[in-house]
C-alpha positions, 0 to 999 in steps of 0.5 A: 976644535971644541970650545967650552961654553960658559955663563949660558949653558956652561959654568953654573951661576951662583945659586943666589943669582940663579934664584933671583933670575928664576923669580924675575924670569917667571914673573915676566913670562907669566905677564906676557900677553899672547900677541900684540903689535906696536909702531916703531918710530925710532926706526927708519926705512932706507931704500937701496935701488938700482941695477947694482944695489945688491952687489954694492951692498954685498961689498959693504955689509957683514952678511951674505945677501945671497940668502936674502930671499930665503931669510927676509929680515937678514941681520947685518952690520956696516963696519968702518975700516977698523972692523968696528960696527957703525950700525946694525940693520935688517934687510929685505928684498922688495920690487926694485931693490933692498930695504934696510931698517935701522935706527933713524938717528943713524940713517943720515950718516949711513946714507952719506957714508954708503954714498961715498962708496958708490962711484960708478955703480948704478945705485940710489940711496934714500931714506923713505919718508913717504909715509911708510910705517915700521911696526913690530909684531910680538908673539908669545908663540910663533904664528904660522899664518905670518908669511912673506906671501901673506904680508905681500898680499896685504901690501907689506914687507915682512922681516923675521927678527926672531921666532917671536918678533916680526917687523912689518913695513908698509903704509899706515893703512896697510899696517893697521888694516893687517893688524886691526884684530891684534892688541897694541903695546908700546915700543918699550915692550919691543925693546925689551923683547930684543934684549931678551933675544940677545939682539944688539942695537947701535946708538949714536954714542956707541957707533964705532966702539965694538967689532961684530963678535963683541956684539955676538953678531957672529952668533946671530948669523949676522956675519958671513966668513965665506963671502967676499970682501967688505969694509972692515972684513980683514979685521973681523976675520982675523979676530974670528980665526985667531980667537982673540975675543976677550969681550962678549955681549951678555944680558943682565937684570936689575931693579927698576929705576936705574938710570943707565943708557947705551955707552955707560960703564959698569963695574965689578967691585972697583974694576971697569968691567962692561959697557952698556949696549941697550937697556929697557926699564919697566915696572918688572925691572931693568934689563940690559945688554952689555959688552963685558970682559969675559973674566967678569961673566959670572959676577954681579955688576954695578953702576958704580964701583962696588955696586951689585945691582945687576945680575947675570941672566940667560941668553937664548944662544950659547956664548963660546969661551976663548981658546985657552991656547990663544991666551985670551 
């Protein structure tokens, strides 16, 4: 069934909103340096090793690990039995298992929970705290010289996050040696690029709040609807096939200095309309991702009832509207 699109590539935003966003977008793009990198200390490296590592994770995560070699940096989520996302991670195969990159604050709980499912599987789970560095490479234009083979030759594991974002994992000397000719930036710039790419992140305070579709993980190819069962799969599949997706993650821009963090609520007039997923504040202004009720998708939102600080902004992918027949 054909599904109409709105907000992005669909219902046109009011002219005043479009004008504000166009000015912010042009200012941001004009300031974007060509290539830079940053260390990402907020991310942890988790190693899943053992003969059954891949089959074990196949039964735990939303994506299909059969595509891991073709897509280093595969995006996936771990859900609870109610289909709510507990953490989002990127994966890559390495010599004796699989590496997961996830927020360091969530890694211990993730290891403990996954460990409870191991049973008789030949699997070991551990946080790699042996000096591995996670670096983010930002490129205004994709650089074809960055390949998995080139990264491996430099002693690094590469994960492609988007056409302009690459994660590199390795020892500090290996990372700094590979990137010594490239200028450095800050983790804030990486976070801002993630928001512009429409990629969500789960924090401690938002773990277990949303099903994958609310975070657009189905649109980011982070959910497989053809693989076998995984924890929460029945709820996720039912949500998809019944068209019962009344909330989606959208992007907003606003003035610098707004005090917002993940989990905060946003308002349309006096109605509670959205909940913040991720934010990035800079001199150029605030950017954020929020899970929003679809009835508010073209409206200005505020940090408090009656506020209008936050303007809808574009995403690099289209958001499907719910089927009218489903009543959503």
